PDB file of N, CA, C and O in Angstrom:
ATOM      1  N   MET A   1      45.653  37.525 -39.179  1.00  0.00           N
ATOM      2  CA  MET A   1      46.138  38.133 -40.558  1.00  0.00           C
ATOM      3  C   MET A   1      46.557  37.141 -41.485  1.00  0.00           C
ATOM      4  O   MET A   1      46.334  37.229 -42.693  1.00  0.00           O
ATOM      5  N   LEU A   2      47.271  36.025 -40.847  1.00  0.00           N
ATOM      6  CA  LEU A   2      48.156  35.066 -41.542  1.00  0.00           C
ATOM      7  C   LEU A   2      46.877  34.272 -42.254  1.00  0.00           C
ATOM      8  O   LEU A   2      47.181  33.857 -43.372  1.00  0.00           O
ATOM      9  N   SER A   3      45.730  34.019 -41.913  1.00  0.00           N
ATOM     10  CA  SER A   3      44.634  33.520 -42.441  1.00  0.00           C
ATOM     11  C   SER A   3      44.053  33.901 -43.691  1.00  0.00           C
ATOM     12  O   SER A   3      43.674  33.172 -44.608  1.00  0.00           O
ATOM     13  N   LEU A   4      44.033  35.401 -43.579  1.00  0.00           N
ATOM     14  CA  LEU A   4      43.548  36.270 -44.515  1.00  0.00           C
ATOM     15  C   LEU A   4      44.625  36.235 -45.714  1.00  0.00           C
ATOM     16  O   LEU A   4      44.314  36.008 -46.884  1.00  0.00           O
ATOM     17  N   ALA A   5      45.867  36.478 -45.285  1.00  0.00           N
ATOM     18  CA  ALA A   5      46.805  36.392 -46.316  1.00  0.00           C
ATOM     19  C   ALA A   5      47.091  35.175 -47.086  1.00  0.00           C
ATOM     20  O   ALA A   5      47.849  35.178 -48.056  1.00  0.00           O
ATOM     21  N   GLY A   6      46.440  34.066 -46.619  1.00  0.00           N
ATOM     22  CA  GLY A   6      46.559  32.851 -47.264  1.00  0.00           C
ATOM     23  C   GLY A   6      47.894  32.124 -46.878  1.00  0.00           C
ATOM     24  O   GLY A   6      48.471  31.396 -47.687  1.00  0.00           O
ATOM     25  N   GLY A   7      48.383  32.360 -45.548  1.00  0.00           N
ATOM     26  CA  GLY A   7      49.418  31.856 -45.113  1.00  0.00           C
ATOM     27  C   GLY A   7      49.154  30.325 -44.785  1.00  0.00           C
ATOM     28  O   GLY A   7      50.039  29.470 -44.754  1.00  0.00           O
ATOM     29  N   TYR A   8      47.981  30.134 -44.577  1.00  0.00           N
ATOM     30  CA  TYR A   8      47.395  28.620 -44.159  1.00  0.00           C
ATOM     31  C   TYR A   8      46.724  28.036 -45.523  1.00  0.00           C
ATOM     32  O   TYR A   8      47.162  28.310 -46.640  1.00  0.00           O
ATOM     33  N   THR A   9      45.669  27.243 -45.296  1.00  0.00           N
ATOM     34  CA  THR A   9      44.972  26.703 -46.407  1.00  0.00           C
ATOM     35  C   THR A   9      43.847  27.696 -46.669  1.00  0.00           C
ATOM     36  O   THR A   9      43.385  28.567 -45.932  1.00  0.00           O
ATOM     37  N   LYS A  10      43.538  27.349 -47.866  1.00  0.00           N
ATOM     38  CA  LYS A  10      42.071  28.055 -48.571  1.00  0.00           C
ATOM     39  C   LYS A  10      41.119  27.932 -47.572  1.00  0.00           C
ATOM     40  O   LYS A  10      40.473  28.942 -47.290  1.00  0.00           O
ATOM     41  N   LYS A  11      40.876  26.775 -46.910  1.00  0.00           N
ATOM     42  CA  LYS A  11      39.780  26.808 -46.011  1.00  0.00           C
ATOM     43  C   LYS A  11      39.986  27.725 -44.757  1.00  0.00           C
ATOM     44  O   LYS A  11      39.062  28.404 -44.311  1.00  0.00           O
ATOM     45  N   GLU A  12      41.130  27.715 -44.259  1.00  0.00           N
ATOM     46  CA  GLU A  12      41.088  28.928 -43.213  1.00  0.00           C
ATOM     47  C   GLU A  12      40.968  30.215 -43.592  1.00  0.00           C
ATOM     48  O   GLU A  12      40.477  31.055 -42.838  1.00  0.00           O
ATOM     49  N   LYS A  13      41.432  30.511 -44.875  1.00  0.00           N
ATOM     50  CA  LYS A  13      41.301  31.892 -45.510  1.00  0.00           C
ATOM     51  C   LYS A  13      39.620  32.309 -45.662  1.00  0.00           C
ATOM     52  O   LYS A  13      39.071  33.362 -45.340  1.00  0.00           O
ATOM     53  N   ARG A  14      39.041  31.089 -46.265  1.00  0.00           N
ATOM     54  CA  ARG A  14      37.588  31.269 -46.293  1.00  0.00           C
ATOM     55  C   ARG A  14      36.822  31.549 -45.039  1.00  0.00           C
ATOM     56  O   ARG A  14      35.906  32.372 -45.015  1.00  0.00           O
ATOM     57  N   THR A  15      37.228  30.818 -43.937  1.00  0.00           N
ATOM     58  CA  THR A  15      36.756  30.929 -42.648  1.00  0.00           C
ATOM     59  C   THR A  15      36.782  32.384 -42.019  1.00  0.00           C
ATOM     60  O   THR A  15      35.830  32.978 -41.513  1.00  0.00           O
ATOM     61  N   ALA A  16      38.185  32.855 -42.174  1.00  0.00           N
ATOM     62  CA  ALA A  16      38.220  34.072 -41.909  1.00  0.00           C
ATOM     63  C   ALA A  16      37.605  35.463 -42.669  1.00  0.00           C
ATOM     64  O   ALA A  16      37.476  36.613 -42.250  1.00  0.00           O
ATOM     65  N   GLU A  17      37.300  34.867 -43.909  1.00  0.00           N
ATOM     66  CA  GLU A  17      36.432  36.093 -44.547  1.00  0.00           C
ATOM     67  C   GLU A  17      35.115  36.086 -44.222  1.00  0.00           C
ATOM     68  O   GLU A  17      34.402  37.090 -44.233  1.00  0.00           O
ATOM     69  N   LYS A  18      34.685  34.735 -43.867  1.00  0.00           N
ATOM     70  CA  LYS A  18      33.267  34.549 -43.328  1.00  0.00           C
ATOM     71  C   LYS A  18      33.062  35.360 -42.109  1.00  0.00           C
ATOM     72  O   LYS A  18      32.060  36.072 -42.037  1.00  0.00           O
ATOM     73  N   LEU A  19      33.949  35.316 -41.113  1.00  0.00           N
ATOM     74  CA  LEU A  19      33.941  35.896 -40.057  1.00  0.00           C
ATOM     75  C   LEU A  19      33.823  37.523 -40.222  1.00  0.00           C
ATOM     76  O   LEU A  19      33.037  38.096 -39.466  1.00  0.00           O
ATOM     77  N   ILE A  20      34.437  38.162 -41.008  1.00  0.00           N
ATOM     78  CA  ILE A  20      34.487  39.396 -41.438  1.00  0.00           C
ATOM     79  C   ILE A  20      33.158  39.669 -42.030  1.00  0.00           C
ATOM     80  O   ILE A  20      32.603  40.621 -41.482  1.00  0.00           O
ATOM     81  N   GLU A  21      32.509  39.137 -42.948  1.00  0.00           N
ATOM     82  CA  GLU A  21      31.312  39.025 -43.567  1.00  0.00           C
ATOM     83  C   GLU A  21      30.179  38.987 -42.628  1.00  0.00           C
ATOM     84  O   GLU A  21      29.161  39.623 -42.901  1.00  0.00           O
ATOM     85  N   LYS A  22      30.275  38.213 -41.415  1.00  0.00           N
ATOM     86  CA  LYS A  22      29.178  38.064 -40.356  1.00  0.00           C
ATOM     87  C   LYS A  22      29.450  39.125 -39.284  1.00  0.00           C
ATOM     88  O   LYS A  22      28.703  39.166 -38.307  1.00  0.00           O
ATOM     89  N   GLY A  23      30.604  40.099 -39.417  1.00  0.00           N
ATOM     90  CA  GLY A  23      30.686  41.021 -38.527  1.00  0.00           C
ATOM     91  C   GLY A  23      31.192  40.528 -37.192  1.00  0.00           C
ATOM     92  O   GLY A  23      30.927  41.216 -36.206  1.00  0.00           O
ATOM     93  N   TYR A  24      31.875  39.438 -37.048  1.00  0.00           N
ATOM     94  CA  TYR A  24      32.323  39.151 -35.938  1.00  0.00           C
ATOM     95  C   TYR A  24      33.811  39.319 -35.463  1.00  0.00           C
ATOM     96  O   TYR A  24      34.241  38.774 -34.446  1.00  0.00           O
ATOM     97  N   VAL A  25      34.612  40.177 -36.347  1.00  0.00           N
ATOM     98  CA  VAL A  25      35.677  40.812 -36.385  1.00  0.00           C
ATOM     99  C   VAL A  25      36.015  42.016 -35.737  1.00  0.00           C
ATOM    100  O   VAL A  25      35.716  42.993 -36.423  1.00  0.00           O
ATOM    101  N   ASP A  26      36.502  42.271 -34.722  1.00  0.00           N
ATOM    102  CA  ASP A  26      36.794  43.577 -33.806  1.00  0.00           C
ATOM    103  C   ASP A  26      38.175  43.840 -34.005  1.00  0.00           C
ATOM    104  O   ASP A  26      38.543  44.995 -34.216  1.00  0.00           O
ATOM    105  N   PHE A  27      39.103  42.753 -33.953  1.00  0.00           N
ATOM    106  CA  PHE A  27      40.475  43.114 -33.777  1.00  0.00           C
ATOM    107  C   PHE A  27      41.131  42.181 -34.860  1.00  0.00           C
ATOM    108  O   PHE A  27      40.669  41.106 -35.243  1.00  0.00           O
ATOM    109  N   LEU A  28      42.250  42.761 -35.269  1.00  0.00           N
ATOM    110  CA  LEU A  28      43.248  41.975 -36.392  1.00  0.00           C
ATOM    111  C   LEU A  28      44.366  41.690 -35.548  1.00  0.00           C
ATOM    112  O   LEU A  28      44.653  42.538 -34.703  1.00  0.00           O
ATOM    113  N   GLY A  29      45.155  40.479 -35.639  1.00  0.00           N
ATOM    114  CA  GLY A  29      46.285  40.389 -35.284  1.00  0.00           C
ATOM    115  C   GLY A  29      46.891  39.117 -35.622  1.00  0.00           C
ATOM    116  O   GLY A  29      46.185  38.233 -36.108  1.00  0.00           O
ATOM    117  N   THR A  30      48.114  38.934 -35.416  1.00  0.00           N
ATOM    118  CA  THR A  30      48.734  37.508 -35.834  1.00  0.00           C
ATOM    119  C   THR A  30      49.894  37.156 -34.826  1.00  0.00           C
ATOM    120  O   THR A  30      50.200  37.836 -33.847  1.00  0.00           O
ATOM    121  N   ASP A  31      50.462  36.034 -35.210  1.00  0.00           N
ATOM    122  CA  ASP A  31      51.673  35.658 -34.453  1.00  0.00           C
ATOM    123  C   ASP A  31      52.680  35.277 -35.200  1.00  0.00           C
ATOM    124  O   ASP A  31      52.436  34.371 -35.997  1.00  0.00           O
ATOM    125  N   LEU A  32      53.836  35.744 -35.172  1.00  0.00           N
ATOM    126  CA  LEU A  32      54.967  35.379 -36.271  1.00  0.00           C
ATOM    127  C   LEU A  32      55.935  34.360 -35.655  1.00  0.00           C
ATOM    128  O   LEU A  32      56.562  34.709 -34.655  1.00  0.00           O
ATOM    129  N   HIS A  33      56.082  33.351 -36.072  1.00  0.00           N
ATOM    130  CA  HIS A  33      57.038  32.198 -35.674  1.00  0.00           C
ATOM    131  C   HIS A  33      58.190  32.176 -36.614  1.00  0.00           C
ATOM    132  O   HIS A  33      59.174  31.505 -36.303  1.00  0.00           O
ATOM    133  N   ASN A  34      58.171  32.882 -37.802  1.00  0.00           N
ATOM    134  CA  ASN A  34      59.371  32.834 -38.693  1.00  0.00           C
ATOM    135  C   ASN A  34      59.340  34.142 -39.526  1.00  0.00           C
ATOM    136  O   ASN A  34      58.463  34.988 -39.348  1.00  0.00           O
ATOM    137  N   PHE A  35      60.380  34.281 -40.490  1.00  0.00           N
ATOM    138  CA  PHE A  35      60.141  35.109 -41.275  1.00  0.00           C
ATOM    139  C   PHE A  35      59.378  35.118 -42.408  1.00  0.00           C
ATOM    140  O   PHE A  35      59.163  36.145 -43.051  1.00  0.00           O
ATOM    141  N   ARG A  36      58.861  33.799 -42.755  1.00  0.00           N
ATOM    142  CA  ARG A  36      58.135  33.363 -43.897  1.00  0.00           C
ATOM    143  C   ARG A  36      56.736  34.028 -43.603  1.00  0.00           C
ATOM    144  O   ARG A  36      56.082  34.538 -44.513  1.00  0.00           O
ATOM    145  N   HIS A  37      56.306  34.003 -42.304  1.00  0.00           N
ATOM    146  CA  HIS A  37      54.836  34.366 -41.884  1.00  0.00           C
ATOM    147  C   HIS A  37      55.217  36.233 -42.149  1.00  0.00           C
ATOM    148  O   HIS A  37      54.316  36.909 -42.645  1.00  0.00           O
ATOM    149  N   ALA A  38      56.340  36.805 -41.842  1.00  0.00           N
ATOM    150  CA  ALA A  38      56.391  38.185 -42.006  1.00  0.00           C
ATOM    151  C   ALA A  38      56.353  38.567 -43.601  1.00  0.00           C
ATOM    152  O   ALA A  38      55.805  39.563 -44.074  1.00  0.00           O
ATOM    153  N   ASP A  39      57.014  37.618 -44.275  1.00  0.00           N
ATOM    154  CA  ASP A  39      56.910  38.066 -45.839  1.00  0.00           C
ATOM    155  C   ASP A  39      55.377  37.863 -46.367  1.00  0.00           C
ATOM    156  O   ASP A  39      54.838  38.724 -47.063  1.00  0.00           O
ATOM    157  N   VAL A  40      54.571  36.388 -45.896  1.00  0.00           N
ATOM    158  CA  VAL A  40      53.358  36.579 -46.244  1.00  0.00           C
ATOM    159  C   VAL A  40      52.523  37.603 -46.081  1.00  0.00           C
ATOM    160  O   VAL A  40      51.768  37.968 -46.982  1.00  0.00           O
ATOM    161  N   ILE A  41      52.586  38.236 -44.768  1.00  0.00           N
ATOM    162  CA  ILE A  41      51.773  39.293 -44.378  1.00  0.00           C
ATOM    163  C   ILE A  41      52.220  40.661 -45.511  1.00  0.00           C
ATOM    164  O   ILE A  41      51.423  41.342 -46.157  1.00  0.00           O
ATOM    165  N   ASP A  42      53.495  40.762 -45.496  1.00  0.00           N
ATOM    166  CA  ASP A  42      53.990  41.858 -46.112  1.00  0.00           C
ATOM    167  C   ASP A  42      53.399  41.954 -47.818  1.00  0.00           C
ATOM    168  O   ASP A  42      52.917  42.920 -48.409  1.00  0.00           O
ATOM    169  N   ALA A  43      53.626  40.721 -48.236  1.00  0.00           N
ATOM    170  CA  ALA A  43      53.040  40.617 -49.599  1.00  0.00           C
ATOM    171  C   ALA A  43      51.535  40.849 -49.570  1.00  0.00           C
ATOM    172  O   ALA A  43      51.003  41.586 -50.400  1.00  0.00           O
ATOM    173  N   TYR A  44      50.856  40.231 -48.630  1.00  0.00           N
ATOM    174  CA  TYR A  44      49.248  40.445 -48.661  1.00  0.00           C
ATOM    175  C   TYR A  44      48.866  41.787 -48.720  1.00  0.00           C
ATOM    176  O   TYR A  44      47.967  42.276 -49.404  1.00  0.00           O
ATOM    177  N   LEU A  45      49.794  42.459 -47.775  1.00  0.00           N
ATOM    178  CA  LEU A  45      49.226  43.754 -47.517  1.00  0.00           C
ATOM    179  C   LEU A  45      49.132  44.744 -49.146  1.00  0.00           C
ATOM    180  O   LEU A  45      48.439  45.751 -48.998  1.00  0.00           O
ATOM    181  N   THR A  46      49.483  44.645 -50.012  1.00  0.00           N
ATOM    182  CA  THR A  46      49.534  45.309 -51.019  1.00  0.00           C
ATOM    183  C   THR A  46      48.748  44.595 -52.287  1.00  0.00           C
ATOM    184  O   THR A  46      49.062  44.839 -53.451  1.00  0.00           O
ATOM    185  N   THR A  47      47.734  43.723 -51.938  1.00  0.00           N
ATOM    186  CA  THR A  47      47.038  42.747 -52.644  1.00  0.00           C
ATOM    187  C   THR A  47      45.355  43.373 -52.617  1.00  0.00           C
ATOM    188  O   THR A  47      44.729  43.972 -51.743  1.00  0.00           O
ATOM    189  N   LYS A  48      44.984  42.908 -54.028  1.00  0.00           N
ATOM    190  CA  LYS A  48      43.507  43.460 -53.873  1.00  0.00           C
ATOM    191  C   LYS A  48      42.687  42.851 -52.775  1.00  0.00           C
ATOM    192  O   LYS A  48      41.788  43.501 -52.242  1.00  0.00           O
ATOM    193  N   ASP A  49      42.986  41.551 -52.403  1.00  0.00           N
ATOM    194  CA  ASP A  49      42.272  40.865 -51.204  1.00  0.00           C
ATOM    195  C   ASP A  49      42.520  41.586 -49.948  1.00  0.00           C
ATOM    196  O   ASP A  49      41.565  41.626 -49.173  1.00  0.00           O
ATOM    197  N   ALA A  50      43.843  42.287 -49.515  1.00  0.00           N
ATOM    198  CA  ALA A  50      43.984  42.970 -48.342  1.00  0.00           C
ATOM    199  C   ALA A  50      42.913  44.219 -48.621  1.00  0.00           C
ATOM    200  O   ALA A  50      42.169  44.502 -47.682  1.00  0.00           O
ATOM    201  N   ARG A  51      42.807  44.898 -49.724  1.00  0.00           N
ATOM    202  CA  ARG A  51      42.051  46.156 -49.940  1.00  0.00           C
ATOM    203  C   ARG A  51      40.808  45.713 -49.653  1.00  0.00           C
ATOM    204  O   ARG A  51      40.176  46.476 -48.923  1.00  0.00           O
ATOM    205  N   ARG A  52      40.153  44.549 -50.051  1.00  0.00           N
ATOM    206  CA  ARG A  52      38.870  44.241 -49.887  1.00  0.00           C
ATOM    207  C   ARG A  52      38.620  43.775 -48.450  1.00  0.00           C
ATOM    208  O   ARG A  52      37.518  43.996 -47.946  1.00  0.00           O
ATOM    209  N   HIS A  53      39.501  43.193 -47.815  1.00  0.00           N
ATOM    210  CA  HIS A  53      39.329  42.890 -46.369  1.00  0.00           C
ATOM    211  C   HIS A  53      39.230  44.032 -45.500  1.00  0.00           C
ATOM    212  O   HIS A  53      38.478  44.090 -44.527  1.00  0.00           O
ATOM    213  N   PHE A  54      40.072  45.006 -45.911  1.00  0.00           N
ATOM    214  CA  PHE A  54      40.230  46.359 -44.827  1.00  0.00           C
ATOM    215  C   PHE A  54      39.021  47.058 -45.501  1.00  0.00           C
ATOM    216  O   PHE A  54      38.424  47.721 -44.653  1.00  0.00           O
ATOM    217  N   ASP A  55      38.548  47.130 -46.511  1.00  0.00           N
ATOM    218  CA  ASP A  55      37.383  47.885 -46.783  1.00  0.00           C
ATOM    219  C   ASP A  55      36.307  47.261 -45.988  1.00  0.00           C
ATOM    220  O   ASP A  55      35.803  48.012 -45.152  1.00  0.00           O
ATOM    221  N   ALA A  56      35.846  46.076 -46.053  1.00  0.00           N
ATOM    222  CA  ALA A  56      34.860  45.522 -45.232  1.00  0.00           C
ATOM    223  C   ALA A  56      35.054  45.722 -43.805  1.00  0.00           C
ATOM    224  O   ALA A  56      34.054  45.797 -43.091  1.00  0.00           O
ATOM    225  N   LEU A  57      36.232  45.817 -43.294  1.00  0.00           N
ATOM    226  CA  LEU A  57      36.537  46.179 -41.977  1.00  0.00           C
ATOM    227  C   LEU A  57      36.596  47.500 -41.530  1.00  0.00           C
ATOM    228  O   LEU A  57      36.990  47.688 -40.379  1.00  0.00           O
ATOM    229  N   GLU A  58      36.202  48.673 -42.390  1.00  0.00           N
ATOM    230  CA  GLU A  58      36.428  49.926 -42.042  1.00  0.00           C
ATOM    231  C   GLU A  58      35.490  50.531 -41.066  1.00  0.00           C
ATOM    232  O   GLU A  58      34.270  50.456 -41.218  1.00  0.00           O
ATOM    233  N   ASN A  59      36.004  51.077 -40.152  1.00  0.00           N
ATOM    234  CA  ASN A  59      35.130  51.817 -38.741  1.00  0.00           C
ATOM    235  C   ASN A  59      34.789  50.684 -38.099  1.00  0.00           C
ATOM    236  O   ASN A  59      34.003  50.963 -37.192  1.00  0.00           O
ATOM    237  N   ARG A  60      35.065  49.324 -38.168  1.00  0.00           N
ATOM    238  CA  ARG A  60      34.925  48.197 -37.415  1.00  0.00           C
ATOM    239  C   ARG A  60      36.026  47.950 -36.279  1.00  0.00           C
ATOM    240  O   ARG A  60      35.748  47.889 -35.081  1.00  0.00           O
ATOM    241  N   LEU A  61      37.175  47.829 -36.755  1.00  0.00           N
ATOM    242  CA  LEU A  61      38.235  47.486 -35.803  1.00  0.00           C
ATOM    243  C   LEU A  61      38.466  48.302 -34.875  1.00  0.00           C
ATOM    244  O   LEU A  61      38.360  49.518 -35.034  1.00  0.00           O
ATOM    245  N   LEU A  62      38.791  47.784 -33.852  1.00  0.00           N
ATOM    246  CA  LEU A  62      39.131  48.428 -32.478  1.00  0.00           C
ATOM    247  C   LEU A  62      40.488  48.455 -31.839  1.00  0.00           C
ATOM    248  O   LEU A  62      40.748  48.905 -30.723  1.00  0.00           O
ATOM    249  N   ASN A  63      41.575  47.747 -32.962  1.00  0.00           N
ATOM    250  CA  ASN A  63      42.813  47.726 -32.626  1.00  0.00           C
ATOM    251  C   ASN A  63      43.372  49.083 -31.896  1.00  0.00           C
ATOM    252  O   ASN A  63      44.169  49.049 -30.959  1.00  0.00           O
ATOM    253  N   ASP A  64      42.825  50.305 -32.477  1.00  0.00           N
ATOM    254  CA  ASP A  64      43.507  51.541 -31.993  1.00  0.00           C
ATOM    255  C   ASP A  64      42.757  52.143 -30.956  1.00  0.00           C
ATOM    256  O   ASP A  64      43.005  53.308 -30.645  1.00  0.00           O
ATOM    257  N   LYS A  65      41.755  51.416 -30.306  1.00  0.00           N
ATOM    258  CA  LYS A  65      40.963  52.015 -29.335  1.00  0.00           C
ATOM    259  C   LYS A  65      41.403  51.667 -27.862  1.00  0.00           C
ATOM    260  O   LYS A  65      41.711  50.489 -27.677  1.00  0.00           O
ATOM    261  N   VAL A  66      41.479  52.555 -26.754  1.00  0.00           N
ATOM    262  CA  VAL A  66      41.662  52.409 -25.702  1.00  0.00           C
ATOM    263  C   VAL A  66      40.366  52.166 -24.628  1.00  0.00           C
ATOM    264  O   VAL A  66      39.637  53.151 -24.515  1.00  0.00           O
ATOM    265  N   PHE A  67      40.030  51.089 -23.906  1.00  0.00           N
ATOM    266  CA  PHE A  67      38.939  50.699 -23.180  1.00  0.00           C
ATOM    267  C   PHE A  67      39.282  50.934 -21.763  1.00  0.00           C
ATOM    268  O   PHE A  67      40.291  50.359 -21.355  1.00  0.00           O
ATOM    269  N   LEU A  68      38.637  51.660 -20.961  1.00  0.00           N
ATOM    270  CA  LEU A  68      39.021  51.858 -19.346  1.00  0.00           C
ATOM    271  C   LEU A  68      37.877  51.599 -18.682  1.00  0.00           C
ATOM    272  O   LEU A  68      37.847  51.666 -17.454  1.00  0.00           O
TER     273      LEU A  68
END
């Protein structure tokens, strides 16, 4: 999520977006190493970018599924 949120460079963000476009994303996650990371994600969640990303991932994310 930090890549999508712009927490790294524009190149990483674009790469993450291409993975979504190609249908390669099944799960979203991140690792937080400091409070800045949490702040970046918190701000991202209210942006048009986030809405566009989550719309593209609608019905595709498996984060809430249990596989046995």
